[in-house]
C-alpha positions in Angstrom: -2.3 -3.5 83.0 -6.0 -3.3 83.8 -7.1 -3.2 87.4 -10.4 -4.9 87.7 -12.7 -4.0 90.6 -13.2 -6.9 92.9 -16.7 -8.5 92.8 -18.9 -7.3 95.6 -22.1 -9.1 96.2 -25.2 -6.9 96.4 -25.9 -5.6 99.9 -28.7 -7.2 101.8 -31.3 -4.7 102.7 -34.8 -4.8 104.1 -36.1 -1.3 103.2 -36.3 -2.0 99.5 -34.4 1.3 98.8 -30.9 1.7 97.5 -28.5 2.0 100.5 -27.4 5.5 99.5 -31.0 6.7 99.1 -32.0 5.2 102.5 -29.0 6.8 104.2 -29.8 10.2 102.6 -33.4 10.0 103.7 -32.3 9.8 107.4 -30.8 13.3 107.1 -33.2 15.0 104.7 -36.5 15.1 106.6 -36.7 18.2 108.8 -36.8 16.1 112.0 -33.8 13.8 111.8 -34.4 11.8 114.9 -37.7 10.5 113.7 -36.6 9.4 110.2 -33.4 7.9 111.7 -35.5 5.9 114.2 -37.8 4.7 111.5 -34.9 3.5 109.3 -33.3 1.8 112.3 -36.5 -0.1 112.9 -37.0 -1.0 109.3 -33.4 -1.8 108.2 -32.0 -5.0 109.8 -29.3 -6.0 107.4 -27.4 -3.1 105.8 -24.8 -1.7 108.2 -24.2 1.4 106.0 -27.9 2.5 106.3 -28.0 1.6 110.0 -24.8 3.7 110.6 -26.3 6.8 108.9 -29.6 6.3 110.6 -28.0 6.1 114.0 -25.8 9.2 113.2 -29.0 11.1 112.3 -30.7 10.1 115.5 -27.7 11.2 117.6 -27.3 14.5 115.8 -31.1 15.3 115.8 -31.5 14.4 119.4 -28.4 16.5 120.3 -29.9 19.5 118.5 -33.2 19.0 120.1 -31.7 18.8 123.6 -29.5 21.8 123.0 -32.5 23.8 121.7 -34.6 22.9 124.7 -31.8 23.8 127.1 -31.2 27.2 125.5 -34.9 27.9 125.6 -35.1 27.0 129.3 -32.1 29.4 129.9 -34.1 32.2 128.1 -32.0 32.5 125.0 -34.3 33.6 122.2 -34.5 31.2 119.2 -33.2 33.8 116.7 -29.9 33.8 118.7 -29.3 30.1 118.1 -27.7 30.6 114.7 -24.8 32.7 113.4 -26.1 35.7 111.5 -24.2 37.1 108.6 -23.9 40.4 110.5 -22.3 38.9 113.6 -19.1 36.9 113.9 -19.9 34.9 117.0 -22.5 32.5 118.3 -25.2 33.8 120.5 
């Protein structure tokens, strides 16, 4: 018995990019909130792209707020990340 994939109509999109490429772009640029906002403004139809753009915005904004808060508390930027020589954060 052959199982045939059900027909799926092409997704509607307004960016002109393939949905997986548009979703990937929202994470790849060094400043995720900016690219996510741009894709949210450009894409009106495709829920997949909008989901990933919103996720990139939330993640990027969270990282930005956390970085600013740690800097205000006086934590040096090199302590934000786990180094291979240490086993704990900060």
